C-alpha positions as CSV (number, residue, x, y, z in Angstrom):
1,M,0.0,0.0,0.0
2,L,2.7,2.5,1.0
3,D,6.4,2.2,0.1
4,A,9.2,3.9,2.1
5,S,8.5,7.2,0.5
6,G,4.8,6.9,1.4
7,I,5.6,6.1,5.0
8,A,7.9,9.1,5.2
9,A,5.2,11.3,3.5
10,V,2.7,10.3,6.2
11,E,5.2,11.1,8.9
12,S,5.7,14.5,7.4
13,I,1.9,15.1,7.4
14,V,1.7,14.1,11.1
15,R,4.6,16.4,12.0
16,R,3.0,19.3,10.0
17,T,-0.3,18.7,11.9
18,A,1.5,19.1,15.2
19,D,3.6,22.1,14.1
20,E,0.8,24.0,12.3
21,V,-2.3,23.0,14.1
22,V,-1.9,21.4,17.5
23,V,1.2,22.8,19.2
24,P,0.2,26.5,18.5
25,L,-2.9,25.9,20.5
26,F,-1.1,24.3,23.5
27,G,-1.5,26.5,26.5
28,A,-3.5,29.0,24.4
29,L,-7.1,27.5,24.6
30,A,-9.9,29.9,25.7
31,A,-12.7,28.6,27.9
32,G,-14.9,28.3,24.8
33,D,-12.4,26.2,23.0
34,I,-13.0,23.2,25.4
35,E,-16.2,21.2,25.4
36,E,-17.4,18.0,27.1
37,K,-18.8,15.5,24.6
38,A,-19.9,13.2,27.4
39,P,-19.2,13.2,31.2
40,G,-15.4,13.2,31.5
41,D,-14.8,13.1,27.7
42,L,-13.3,16.4,26.5
43,V,-12.9,17.8,23.0
44,T,-11.1,21.0,22.0
45,I,-10.7,23.0,18.9
46,A,-7.2,21.4,18.6
47,D,-8.9,17.9,18.3
48,R,-11.3,19.1,15.6
49,R,-8.7,21.1,13.6
50,S,-6.2,18.3,13.8
51,E,-8.6,15.7,12.5
52,E,-9.7,18.0,9.7
53,F,-6.1,18.6,8.6
54,L,-5.1,15.0,8.8
55,S,-8.2,13.8,7.0
56,R,-7.7,16.2,4.1
57,E,-3.9,15.5,3.7
58,L,-4.0,11.8,4.1
59,T,-6.9,11.1,1.7
60,R,-5.1,13.4,-0.8
61,L,-2.0,11.2,-0.3
62,V,-3.8,7.9,-0.9
63,P,-6.7,8.5,-3.4
64,G,-9.8,6.5,-2.6
65,S,-8.9,6.1,1.1
66,R,-11.4,6.8,3.8
67,V,-11.1,8.1,7.4
68,V,-12.3,6.8,10.7
69,G,-11.5,9.7,13.1
70,E,-12.5,10.0,16.7
71,E,-14.5,13.3,16.3
72,A,-16.2,12.3,13.0
73,T,-17.2,9.0,14.5
74,F,-18.7,10.7,17.6
75,A,-20.9,12.7,15.1
76,S,-21.7,9.7,12.9
77,P,-21.1,6.3,14.4
78,D,-21.8,4.5,11.1
79,V,-18.3,5.6,10.0
80,L,-17.0,2.6,11.9
81,D,-18.4,0.3,9.2
82,L,-15.6,1.5,6.9
83,L,-13.1,-0.6,9.0
84,E,-14.6,-3.8,7.5
85,G,-14.9,-2.5,4.0
86,P,-12.4,-2.9,1.1
87,D,-11.1,0.6,1.0
88,P,-7.9,1.7,2.8
89,V,-8.9,3.6,5.9
90,W,-7.0,6.0,8.1
91,V,-7.8,5.6,11.8
92,I,-7.1,8.9,13.5
93,D,-6.9,10.1,17.1
94,P,-6.2,13.7,16.4
95,V,-5.1,14.4,20.0
96,D,-4.7,11.3,22.2
97,G,-4.7,12.8,25.7
98,T,-7.1,15.7,25.2
99,E,-7.3,16.2,29.0
100,A,-3.5,16.5,29.3
101,F,-3.4,18.9,26.3
102,A,-6.1,21.1,27.8
103,S,-4.5,21.1,31.2
104,G,-1.0,22.0,29.9
105,S,0.6,18.6,30.2
106,P,3.0,17.5,27.4
107,R,1.7,13.9,27.6
108,F,-0.4,13.9,24.5
109,S,0.2,12.5,21.0
110,I,-1.2,12.2,17.5
111,L,-2.1,8.7,16.5
112,V,-2.6,7.5,12.9
113,A,-2.9,4.0,11.5
114,L,-3.6,2.7,8.0
115,V,-6.0,-0.2,7.9
116,Q,-7.5,-2.2,5.0
117,G,-9.9,-5.1,5.2
118,G,-9.5,-5.2,9.0
119,E,-5.7,-5.6,8.7
120,L,-3.3,-3.1,10.3
121,L,-0.8,-2.0,7.7
122,A,1.2,0.9,9.2
123,S,1.1,3.3,12.1
124,W,2.5,6.6,13.4
125,T,2.5,7.9,17.0
126,Y,3.9,11.4,17.4
127,A,4.3,13.1,20.8
128,P,5.6,16.6,19.7
129,L,6.5,18.0,23.2
130,L,8.0,14.7,24.3
131,Q,10.0,14.7,21.1
132,F,9.4,11.2,19.7
133,M,7.9,9.7,16.6
134,A,7.2,6.0,16.6
135,T,6.4,4.2,13.4
136,A,5.6,0.6,12.3
137,T,4.6,-1.4,9.3
138,A,3.1,-4.8,9.1
139,D,6.2,-6.3,7.6
140,G,8.8,-4.1,9.2
141,P,10.4,-3.2,12.6
142,A,9.1,-0.9,15.3
143,L,11.0,2.3,15.2
144,V,11.2,5.2,17.8
145,N,13.0,8.2,16.4
146,G,14.4,5.9,13.7
147,E,15.9,3.4,16.1
148,Q,14.5,-0.2,16.3
149,V,12.9,-1.1,19.6
150,R,11.9,-4.5,21.1
151,V,9.5,-5.4,23.9
152,A,10.9,-6.4,27.3
153,K,11.7,-10.0,28.0
154,A,8.9,-12.0,29.7
155,P,9.6,-12.0,33.4
156,G,8.2,-15.4,34.2
157,G,5.4,-15.8,36.7
158,L,2.7,-13.4,37.8
159,R,4.5,-12.2,40.8
160,H,7.3,-10.7,38.6
161,L,4.9,-8.6,36.5
162,D,4.2,-4.9,36.7
163,V,1.0,-4.4,34.8
164,L,-0.2,-1.0,33.5
165,L,-4.0,-0.4,33.7
166,P,-6.3,2.7,33.7
167,R,-7.3,4.5,36.9
168,P,-10.2,2.9,38.8
169,N,-12.7,5.5,37.7
170,W,-12.5,4.0,34.2
171,W,-13.2,0.4,35.5
172,V,-16.6,-1.2,35.0
173,E,-17.8,-3.5,37.8
174,E,-17.1,-6.7,35.8
175,H,-13.5,-5.6,35.2
176,R,-13.0,-4.4,38.8
177,A,-13.6,-8.0,40.0
178,K,-11.1,-9.4,37.4
179,F,-8.4,-6.9,38.2
180,N,-8.8,-7.5,42.0
181,R,-8.4,-11.3,41.4
182,L,-5.2,-10.6,39.5
183,F,-3.8,-8.3,42.2
184,A,-4.6,-11.0,44.8
185,Q,-2.1,-13.3,43.1
186,G,0.8,-10.8,43.7
187,V,0.8,-8.9,40.5
188,S,2.1,-5.3,40.8
189,S,0.3,-2.6,39.0
190,S,0.8,1.0,37.9
191,F,-1.8,3.4,36.4
192,F,-1.4,4.7,32.9
193,D,-2.7,7.9,31.5
194,Y,-3.2,7.7,27.7
195,S,-2.8,4.6,25.6
196,G,-0.8,6.0,22.7
197,I,2.2,7.0,24.8
198,N,2.0,3.8,26.9
199,Y,2.0,1.6,23.8
200,V,5.4,3.2,22.9
201,D,6.7,2.4,26.4
202,L,5.6,-1.3,25.9
203,A,7.2,-1.5,22.5
204,A,10.5,0.0,23.7
205,G,10.7,-2.4,26.7
206,R,10.2,0.2,29.4
207,R,7.0,-1.6,30.5
208,T,6.0,-5.2,30.3
209,A,2.2,-5.6,30.1
210,M,-1.0,-3.5,30.0
211,L,-4.7,-4.2,30.5
212,L,-7.1,-2.3,28.2
213,P,-10.8,-2.3,29.2
214,W,-12.0,-0.6,26.0
215,D,-11.3,-1.1,22.3
216,L,-12.1,2.2,20.5
217,P,-10.0,1.8,17.3
218,W,-8.4,5.3,17.3
219,D,-7.0,4.6,20.8
220,H,-5.5,1.3,19.9
221,A,-4.8,0.7,16.2
222,A,-1.5,2.6,16.0
223,G,-0.2,1.2,19.3
224,V,-1.2,-2.4,18.6
225,L,0.8,-2.5,15.4
226,L,3.8,-0.8,17.0
227,H,3.8,-3.2,19.9
228,A,3.4,-6.2,17.5
229,S,6.2,-5.0,15.3
230,A,8.4,-4.8,18.4
231,G,7.6,-8.5,19.1
232,G,4.6,-8.1,21.5
233,V,1.2,-9.8,21.6
234,L,-2.2,-8.4,22.3
235,I,-5.1,-10.8,22.9
236,D,-8.6,-10.5,24.3
237,M,-10.2,-12.5,27.1
238,E,-11.0,-15.3,24.6
239,G,-7.3,-15.5,23.5
240,S,-8.1,-14.0,20.1
241,P,-6.0,-11.4,18.4
242,Y,-7.0,-7.8,18.3
243,K,-9.9,-6.8,16.0
244,V,-9.6,-3.2,14.9
245,A,-13.3,-3.1,14.1
246,Q,-14.1,-3.8,17.8
247,G,-16.0,-6.8,19.2
248,N,-13.0,-7.8,21.4
249,A,-13.7,-9.7,24.6
250,L,-12.6,-7.1,27.2
251,P,-10.3,-6.3,28.8
252,M,-7.6,-6.8,26.2
253,I,-4.1,-7.8,27.3
254,A,-0.8,-6.5,25.9
255,A,2.2,-8.6,26.8
256,P,5.7,-9.5,25.5
257,D,4.5,-12.9,24.3
258,R,1.4,-15.1,24.1
259,E,2.4,-17.2,27.1
260,T,2.6,-14.2,29.3
261,A,-0.7,-12.8,27.9
262,L,-2.5,-16.1,28.6
263,M,-1.0,-16.2,32.1
264,I,-2.5,-12.8,32.8
265,R,-5.8,-13.8,31.2
266,D,-5.9,-16.8,33.5
267,G,-5.1,-14.6,36.5
268,L,-7.9,-12.3,35.7
269,N,-10.3,-15.3,35.5
270,G,-9.0,-16.5,38.9
């Protein structure tokens, strides 16, 4: 779908989006520039302008391609059906970490993945203020700032794991029980903030495993491919691989190998 020059062209578009649209608004939002789509779910003019810019430039780069963006999908959920169609689709999170962006924290990123027929083909994760660009292709390595990265070695045994998971206010009751069963077996845990940056930490071996109790495609598509290209595995509670079009049995489990992922799954089930 994209050769090396195409991969570089997308990277350039993502960087331009940050430089021309997103970063100039960082720390410069007025009160009216921030809205709440749903309780606890913020959107800013940076999200909307970033998605518009990316959608225009990426579909221009690949004629006939479509877009599944977070903000467009909120307005028209039927857009998700494109993920199972024949056309190449750009999956976009225009600002992953909107709350961080709006509060003045640099821990936000732009996430883009190219999908066709439900298959992840390429991905880009750019954190402009943290100064890293992570890229991956289905048949290539995972790169962070041009350097190949690999997942951490499996530690062996639940008691040697430190598992990332979202803060408790994001847990549904069914998942709360599963997480507590896992912790009762001696697993250490840390809370993560935004999935895009934390997938990079997994891919680079800085973290070992992560639990993900939701499967919105713009939050995961880019990171799942990056993690897989670095040697990692992501499964759902049925042991099935990640489905970008959703329908995964939650929570999903990201780990350095399938054996570790299944060990965590069994720990969640008690």
